[in-house]
N, CA, C and O of each residue as an XYZ file, in Angstrom:
304
protein
N      -2.498    -10.300      4.501
C      -1.740    -10.237      3.349
C      -0.833     -8.759      3.520
O      -1.131     -7.585      3.741
N      -0.011     -9.255      3.369
C       1.174     -7.805      3.546
C       1.022     -6.605      2.530
O       1.027     -6.565      1.300
N       0.896     -5.718      3.432
C       0.994     -4.384      2.459
C       2.368     -3.634      2.584
O       2.866     -3.596      3.709
N       3.133     -2.942      1.382
C       4.139     -2.484      1.584
C       3.960     -0.901      1.609
O       3.330     -0.389      0.683
N       4.422     -0.191      2.507
C       4.550      1.783      2.049
C       5.944      2.206      1.051
O       6.939      2.300      1.769
N       6.099      2.346      0.294
C       7.116      2.640     -0.304
C       7.544      4.198     -0.198
O       6.472      4.762      0.017
N       8.449      5.076     -0.234
C       8.588      6.112     -0.608
C       9.919      7.186     -1.017
O      11.015      7.373     -0.488
N       9.260      7.757     -2.187
C      10.635      8.355     -3.098
C      10.571      9.733     -2.636
O       9.629     10.498     -2.427
N      11.995      9.850     -2.523
C      12.505     11.519     -1.677
C      12.528     12.407     -3.250
O      12.182     13.587     -3.189
N      12.960     11.803     -4.720
C      13.015     12.307     -5.355
C      11.387     13.067     -5.951
O      11.208     14.194     -6.413
N      10.427     11.999     -5.724
C       9.236     12.386     -6.064
C       8.112     13.207     -5.019
O       7.167     13.947     -5.293
N       8.617     12.764     -3.813
C       8.069     13.257     -2.888
C       6.640     12.580     -2.682
O       5.637     13.266     -2.485
N       6.610     10.959     -2.750
C       5.487     10.236     -3.042
C       5.679      9.333     -2.351
O       6.789      8.820     -2.210
N       4.718      8.987     -1.825
C       4.004      7.338     -1.371
C       3.473      6.342     -2.219
O       2.765      6.828     -3.101
N       3.568      5.186     -2.250
C       3.020      4.286     -2.944
C       2.801      3.096     -2.446
O       3.677      2.410     -1.918
N       1.652      2.779     -2.576
C       1.347      1.705     -1.131
C       0.581      0.544     -2.066
O      -0.274      0.926     -2.865
N       0.914     -0.929     -1.948
C       0.656     -1.676     -2.359
C       0.883     -3.295     -1.673
O       1.834     -3.520     -0.925
N      -0.050     -4.276     -2.018
C       0.069     -5.845     -1.260
C       0.943     -6.924     -1.975
O       1.006     -7.086     -3.193
N       1.409     -7.421     -1.304
C       1.947     -8.641     -2.258
C       1.293     -9.860     -2.301
O       0.982    -10.868     -1.667
N       1.233     -9.240     -3.424
C      -0.183     -9.651     -4.021
C       0.949    -11.119     -5.176
O       2.174    -11.231     -5.126
N       0.191    -11.800     -5.869
C       0.967    -13.157     -6.495
C       1.838    -11.991     -7.651
O       2.981    -12.261     -8.022
N       1.207    -10.870     -8.066
C       1.698    -10.320     -8.806
C       2.730     -9.209     -8.514
O       2.952     -8.259     -9.265
N       3.323     -9.440     -7.349
C       4.145     -8.558     -6.533
C       5.415     -8.262     -7.004
O       5.863     -7.115     -6.991
N       6.196     -9.502     -7.539
C       7.559     -9.135     -8.450
C       7.424     -8.088     -9.634
O       8.044     -7.056     -9.891
N       6.163     -8.883    -10.382
C       6.275     -7.820    -11.662
C       6.001     -6.368    -11.210
O       6.657     -5.459    -11.717
N       4.990     -6.096    -10.209
C       4.392     -5.084    -10.217
C       5.758     -4.178     -9.273
O       5.588     -2.960     -9.303
N       6.700     -4.523     -8.684
C       7.756     -4.133     -8.041
C       8.615     -3.657     -8.537
O       9.283     -2.705     -8.136
N       8.745     -4.414     -9.732
C      10.065     -4.297    -10.719
C       9.710     -3.008    -11.365
O      10.367     -1.968    -11.304
N       8.614     -3.200    -11.979
C       7.895     -1.506    -12.752
C       7.739     -0.656    -11.962
O       7.641      0.495    -12.387
N       7.675     -0.852    -10.846
C       7.619      0.481     -9.871
C       8.993      1.101     -9.878
O       9.225      2.308     -9.941
N       9.874      0.123     -9.805
C      11.303      0.307     -9.133
C      11.911      1.152    -10.548
O      12.655      2.129    -10.453
N      11.454      0.588    -11.823
C      12.145      1.287    -13.039
C      11.805      2.691    -13.361
O      12.445      3.325    -14.199
N      10.615      3.279    -12.580
C      10.112      4.495    -12.942
C      10.352      5.183    -11.303
O      10.035      6.363    -11.160
N      10.758      4.626    -10.432
C      11.123      5.483     -9.280
C      12.130      4.786     -8.496
O      12.036      4.279     -7.379
N      12.795      4.835     -9.040
C      14.329      3.861     -9.032
C      14.829      4.299     -7.251
O      14.974      3.472     -6.351
N      14.994      5.635     -7.142
C      15.157      5.760     -5.788
C      14.464      5.438     -4.347
O      14.926      5.662     -3.228
N      13.202      4.838     -4.712
C      12.172      4.301     -3.781
C      12.504      3.521     -2.692
O      13.213      2.579     -3.045
N      12.237      3.540     -1.321
C      12.524      2.759     -0.138
C      11.740      2.201      0.531
O      10.884      3.027      0.848
N      11.495      1.112      1.003
C      10.182      0.473      1.591
C      10.737      1.399      3.046
O      11.884      1.624      3.434
N       9.660      1.723      3.514
C       9.475      2.800      4.557
C       8.530      1.824      5.856
O       8.858      1.886      7.041
N       7.502      1.076      5.426
C       6.417      0.439      6.835
C       6.059     -0.839      5.670
O       6.230     -0.838      4.451
N       5.607     -1.699      6.402
C       4.932     -3.150      5.874
C       3.818     -2.816      7.013
O       3.785     -2.022      7.954
N       3.059     -3.642      6.572
C       1.586     -4.022      7.482
C       1.037     -5.330      7.453
O       0.646     -5.514      6.300
N       0.871     -6.076      7.976
C      -0.076     -7.515      8.123
C      -1.722     -7.112      8.328
O      -2.187     -6.825      9.431
N      -2.543     -7.144      7.031
C      -3.877     -6.723      7.342
C      -4.865     -8.006      7.045
O      -4.748     -8.743      6.065
N      -5.815     -8.127      8.030
C      -6.784     -9.367      7.463
C      -7.688     -8.810      6.282
O      -8.130     -9.396      5.295
N      -7.791     -7.796      6.599
C      -8.516     -7.236      5.278
C      -7.815     -5.979      4.390
O      -6.790     -5.403      4.755
N      -8.709     -5.603      2.914
C      -8.185     -4.195      2.399
C      -8.593     -3.338      2.921
O      -7.923     -2.335      2.674
N      -9.719     -3.085      3.827
C     -10.174     -1.894      4.242
C      -9.480     -1.614      5.287
O      -9.340     -0.424      5.571
N      -8.770     -2.806      6.258
C      -7.918     -2.663      7.574
C      -6.763     -2.275      6.800
O      -6.262     -1.439      7.553
N      -5.905     -2.347      5.639
C      -4.819     -1.828      5.211
C      -4.737     -0.635      4.616
O      -3.692     -0.119      4.221
N      -6.254      0.001      4.511
C      -6.380      0.855      3.989
C      -6.127      2.083      5.062
O      -5.410      3.083      5.045
N      -6.983      1.568      5.921
C      -6.976      2.515      7.795
C      -5.689      2.858      8.208
O      -5.211      3.957      8.489
N      -4.944      1.128      8.193
C      -3.545      1.590      8.563
C      -2.914      2.716      8.185
O      -2.698      3.693      8.901
N      -2.567      2.546      6.852
C      -1.961      3.593      5.971
C      -2.732      4.853      6.587
O      -2.123      5.555      7.395
N      -3.731      5.091      6.321
C      -4.402      6.663      6.825
C      -3.809      6.800      7.777
O      -2.980      7.710      7.762
N      -3.944      6.003      8.989
C      -3.344      5.888     10.466
C      -2.019      6.642     10.360
O      -2.073      7.820     10.715
N      -0.918      6.210      9.966
C       0.390      6.242      9.660
C       0.602      7.330      8.890
O       1.725      7.805      9.060
N      -0.194      8.000      7.961
C       0.334      9.173      7.650
C      -0.542     10.168      8.031
O      -0.536     11.137      7.273
N      -1.351     10.233      9.043
C      -2.269     11.310      9.268
C      -3.561     11.501      8.526
O      -4.286     12.477      8.717
N      -3.883     10.327      7.488
C      -5.299     11.011      6.763
C      -6.482     10.743      7.185
O      -7.408     10.825      6.379
N      -6.697     10.420      8.331
C      -7.881     10.277      8.945
C      -9.117      8.927      8.372
O      -8.768      7.857      7.872
N     -10.233      9.264      8.563
C     -10.897      7.818      8.420
C     -10.804      7.347      6.919
O     -11.032      8.193      6.053
N     -10.467      5.989      6.526
C     -10.685      5.538      5.333
C     -12.145      5.200      4.969
O     -12.845      4.376      5.557
N     -12.562      6.092      3.725
C     -14.347      5.868      3.826
C     -14.181      4.870      1.882
O     -14.139      5.622      0.908
N     -14.134      3.819      1.707
C     -14.766      2.945      0.405
C     -15.947      3.967      0.123
O     -16.503      4.773      0.869
N     -16.124      3.670     -1.141
C     -17.260      3.946     -2.185
C     -18.147      3.069     -1.895
O     -17.960      1.852     -1.893
N     -19.495      3.822     -1.549
C     -20.461      2.898     -1.118
C     -20.612      1.381     -1.539
O     -20.420      0.364     -0.872
N     -20.943      1.513     -2.615
C     -20.698     -0.299     -3.899
C     -19.557     -1.065     -3.585
O     -19.613     -2.281     -3.771
N     -18.163     -0.363     -2.978
C     -17.095     -1.218     -3.113
C     -17.497     -2.628     -1.584
O     -18.185     -2.520     -0.569
N     -16.777     -3.647     -2.068
C     -16.613     -4.786     -0.781
C     -15.339     -5.217     -0.406
O     -14.589     -5.724     -1.240
N     -14.984     -5.053      0.881
C     -13.780     -5.687      1.430
C     -13.351     -6.591      0.742
O     -14.052     -7.108     -0.127
N     -11.974     -7.013      1.012
C     -11.246     -8.419      0.699
C     -10.861     -8.891      1.926
O     -10.182     -8.192      2.677
N     -11.245    -10.089      2.238
C     -10.744    -10.577      3.594
C      -9.679    -11.743      3.434
O      -9.926    -12.727      2.737
N      -8.596    -11.596      4.052
C      -7.518    -12.218      3.842
C      -7.398    -13.148      5.342
O      -7.738    -12.927      6.504
N      -6.690    -14.352      4.593
C      -6.661    -15.970      5.755
C      -5.109    -15.403      6.978
O      -4.736    -16.146      7.887
């Protein structure tokens, strides 16, 4: 699964989401509220937890620690 990191200078914020089945709808909603956002980075992940750790690595957030009862999602 490809994950994308978008950045808004106006809001000084990042948004990170997967290119899942609802990607076009999700991106359209996001861009309607954050029109200055630009795609800064994309990552092809084998699992959701891997994608989250890659984002943390890029942004310097440290180790990604999911809640104990969360299960990882794996992609082909």
